C-alpha positions as CSV (number, residue, x, y, z in Angstrom):
1,M,-2.1,-75.1,49.1
2,K,-1.7,-71.3,50.3
3,T,2.1,-71.3,49.0
4,R,0.6,-72.9,45.7
5,G,-1.6,-70.0,45.1
6,I,1.0,-67.5,45.8
7,C,3.8,-69.0,43.3
8,V,0.2,-68.8,40.7
9,L,-0.6,-65.3,41.4
10,L,3.5,-64.4,40.6
11,A,3.7,-66.4,37.6
12,W,0.6,-64.4,36.3
13,L,2.0,-60.9,37.4
14,I,5.7,-61.3,36.1
15,P,4.6,-61.6,32.4
16,A,1.9,-58.7,32.7
17,S,4.7,-56.4,34.3
18,A,7.2,-57.1,31.7
19,L,4.5,-56.8,28.6
20,A,4.1,-53.1,30.2
21,Q,7.2,-52.3,30.2
22,D,7.9,-53.7,26.6
23,A,4.9,-51.3,25.7
24,Q,6.6,-47.9,26.7
25,P,8.2,-46.3,23.9
26,S,11.9,-45.6,24.2
27,P,13.4,-42.3,24.3
28,S,14.5,-42.5,20.8
29,S,11.4,-43.5,19.4
30,Q,9.5,-40.6,20.7
31,P,8.5,-38.2,18.2
32,A,10.8,-34.8,17.7
33,P,9.3,-31.7,19.1
34,Q,8.5,-29.9,16.4
35,S,10.6,-27.2,14.9
36,Q,9.6,-23.6,15.0
37,A,7.6,-22.3,11.9
38,A,9.6,-21.1,9.0
39,P,9.2,-17.4,8.9
40,G,6.7,-16.2,5.7
41,P,7.9,-14.9,2.6
42,S,9.1,-11.1,2.4
43,R,6.7,-8.6,1.3
44,L,9.6,-6.0,0.5
45,W,8.5,-4.4,-3.3
46,I,11.4,-3.1,-5.4
47,V,11.6,-1.2,-8.8
48,A,13.9,0.7,-10.7
49,G,14.3,1.4,-14.3
50,G,14.7,4.4,-16.9
51,A,11.9,5.5,-19.6
52,S,12.1,8.2,-22.3
53,A,10.1,11.0,-21.2
54,T,8.0,14.0,-22.7
55,L,7.2,17.3,-20.7
56,R,5.2,20.3,-21.5
57,G,4.4,23.4,-19.5
58,H,0.9,24.8,-19.4
59,C,-0.5,28.0,-17.7
60,Q,-3.8,30.0,-17.3
61,D,-4.1,32.8,-19.7
62,C,-1.0,32.3,-21.2
63,G,0.4,34.9,-24.1
64,Q,2.5,31.9,-25.4
65,D,2.6,28.4,-26.3
66,F,4.8,26.1,-24.5
67,P,6.6,23.6,-26.9
68,F,6.8,19.7,-26.3
69,R,10.4,18.6,-25.2
70,H,12.2,15.3,-24.2
71,G,14.4,13.8,-22.0
72,S,15.4,10.9,-20.3
73,S,14.3,9.6,-16.8
74,V,14.8,7.4,-14.2
75,V,12.1,5.9,-11.8
76,A,12.2,3.9,-8.8
77,N,9.6,2.4,-6.5
78,G,9.9,1.1,-3.1
79,G,7.5,-0.3,-0.4
80,Y,5.2,-3.1,1.0
81,R,3.4,-6.0,-0.8
82,V,0.2,-5.8,1.2
83,S,-1.7,-8.8,-0.7
84,S,-1.3,-10.5,-4.3
85,R,-2.8,-7.5,-5.7
86,L,-1.6,-4.8,-3.8
87,D,1.3,-2.5,-3.7
88,V,1.9,0.4,-1.6
89,G,4.9,2.6,-1.2
90,A,6.8,5.8,-2.8
91,D,7.5,6.3,-6.3
92,V,10.6,8.5,-7.1
93,F,10.4,10.1,-10.8
94,W,13.8,12.1,-11.9
95,V,13.8,13.5,-15.3
96,K,16.4,15.9,-17.2
97,W,15.3,18.1,-20.4
98,H,16.7,21.0,-22.6
99,N,15.5,24.2,-23.3
100,E,17.4,27.3,-25.4
101,S,19.1,27.8,-22.1
102,G,20.5,24.4,-20.7
103,H,19.2,21.7,-18.9
104,I,16.7,21.9,-16.2
105,Y,16.1,18.9,-13.5
106,G,13.2,18.0,-12.0
107,T,12.4,15.1,-9.2
108,A,8.7,14.1,-8.4
109,I,8.4,12.1,-4.9
110,N,4.9,10.6,-4.3
111,A,2.9,8.2,-2.1
112,V,1.7,5.5,-4.4
113,A,-0.9,2.4,-4.5
114,Q,-0.5,0.0,-7.3
115,F,-3.4,-2.4,-7.8
116,R,-3.6,-5.5,-10.0
117,P,-7.0,-6.4,-10.9
118,W,-6.2,-9.8,-11.8
119,A,-4.0,-11.7,-9.1
120,S,-2.7,-14.3,-12.3
121,K,-2.0,-11.4,-14.8
122,G,0.5,-9.0,-15.2
123,F,-1.4,-6.0,-15.8
124,F,-1.5,-2.8,-13.2
125,V,-2.6,0.3,-12.2
126,K,-0.9,3.1,-10.2
127,G,-1.6,6.6,-8.6
128,G,-0.6,8.7,-6.2
129,A,0.1,12.3,-5.0
130,G,3.2,13.8,-3.2
131,M,5.8,16.6,-4.0
132,A,7.5,17.8,-7.2
133,F,10.9,19.7,-7.4
134,V,12.4,21.4,-10.2
135,R,15.8,23.0,-10.4
136,N,16.9,25.6,-13.1
137,F,20.6,25.7,-13.4
138,V,20.4,28.0,-16.2
139,R,18.2,30.8,-16.7
140,T,14.6,29.9,-17.9
141,L,11.7,32.2,-17.2
142,G,13.6,34.9,-15.2
143,S,16.7,36.7,-15.2
144,N,18.4,34.2,-12.5
145,P,18.3,30.4,-11.4
146,D,15.3,29.2,-9.7
147,D,14.3,26.5,-7.7
148,Q,10.7,25.6,-7.6
149,K,8.6,23.4,-5.5
150,A,4.9,21.9,-6.6
151,L,2.4,19.6,-6.1
152,S,2.4,16.4,-7.7
153,V,0.3,13.8,-8.8
154,V,1.1,10.4,-10.7
155,I,-1.0,8.0,-12.6
156,G,-0.2,5.3,-14.7
157,G,-0.3,1.6,-15.9
158,G,1.4,-1.4,-17.1
159,W,2.4,-4.9,-17.5
160,E,4.5,-7.1,-15.4
161,F,6.5,-10.5,-16.4
162,K,7.7,-13.1,-14.0
163,V,11.3,-14.0,-14.8
164,K,12.4,-16.0,-11.8
165,G,11.5,-16.6,-8.0
166,R,11.0,-12.9,-6.7
167,L,12.3,-11.4,-10.2
168,G,10.3,-9.9,-12.8
169,F,10.4,-7.3,-15.1
170,Q,7.9,-4.9,-16.0
171,L,6.9,-2.3,-18.9
172,F,5.0,0.9,-18.3
173,A,3.3,4.2,-19.1
174,M,3.2,7.1,-16.5
175,Q,2.0,10.6,-16.4
176,H,3.6,13.1,-13.6
177,V,1.9,16.4,-13.1
178,G,3.5,19.2,-11.1
179,A,1.6,22.5,-10.1
180,L,4.1,24.9,-9.9
181,G,1.9,27.8,-9.0
182,D,2.7,31.1,-10.0
183,L,5.7,32.2,-10.9
184,Q,7.6,35.6,-11.5
185,T,9.7,36.6,-14.7
186,V,11.7,39.3,-15.9
187,N,8.1,39.9,-17.9
188,G,5.9,39.6,-15.2
189,S,3.8,37.5,-13.3
190,I,2.4,34.0,-14.9
191,S,-0.3,32.5,-12.9
192,N,-1.2,28.6,-12.4
193,V,1.9,27.2,-14.4
194,T,1.3,23.3,-14.5
195,A,3.9,20.6,-15.9
196,N,3.0,17.6,-17.5
197,F,5.5,14.9,-18.0
198,W,4.5,11.3,-19.9
199,S,6.9,8.4,-19.8
200,V,7.4,5.0,-21.4
201,G,10.0,2.5,-20.0
202,G,11.0,-0.6,-18.6
203,A,11.9,-1.6,-15.0
204,I,13.0,-4.6,-13.0
205,V,10.9,-5.7,-10.6
206,I,11.8,-7.5,-7.1
207,R,8.6,-9.0,-4.7
């Protein structure tokens, strides 16, 4: 009787043990470990283009009226895309114009912020400040060529169009102002000289 009970117990345990082994997942059926998260999108912001520029000088208590002059310019921006509405970085503006004596070259380098009021729209405004450098390869106001440094301010706006992926295109209008300060010329000192540059153009955008 005792032997019969042991046989019945073994007959009951063996199927239960086999069922437990079958229930264990095979190594091939186990879920694969999750791969590392893909890197987020780049936040690089790059703009490069050209514009037609108009400029005019001004000074306090000037005895002469400075004429409007025209030239070509190059514009470049580079920096960091903070959000879908805000970009920060540097703005470089280079312009060449001509007067009675020859060509003059100006460069403005500003720290800027560009803001889009509506993330789904292309309209943007931009502003910043920095330094301007004017290089006179020819005699302009004085008897000798002269290089000038100035405080620079820029404001502007425009509209950006999406082309494909990260590539876009923008139309813009900007004003750069350079405060040259006092200039010494053959005819005496000119106080508080300011140069205004207005530009309208287009540029390629990568964001």
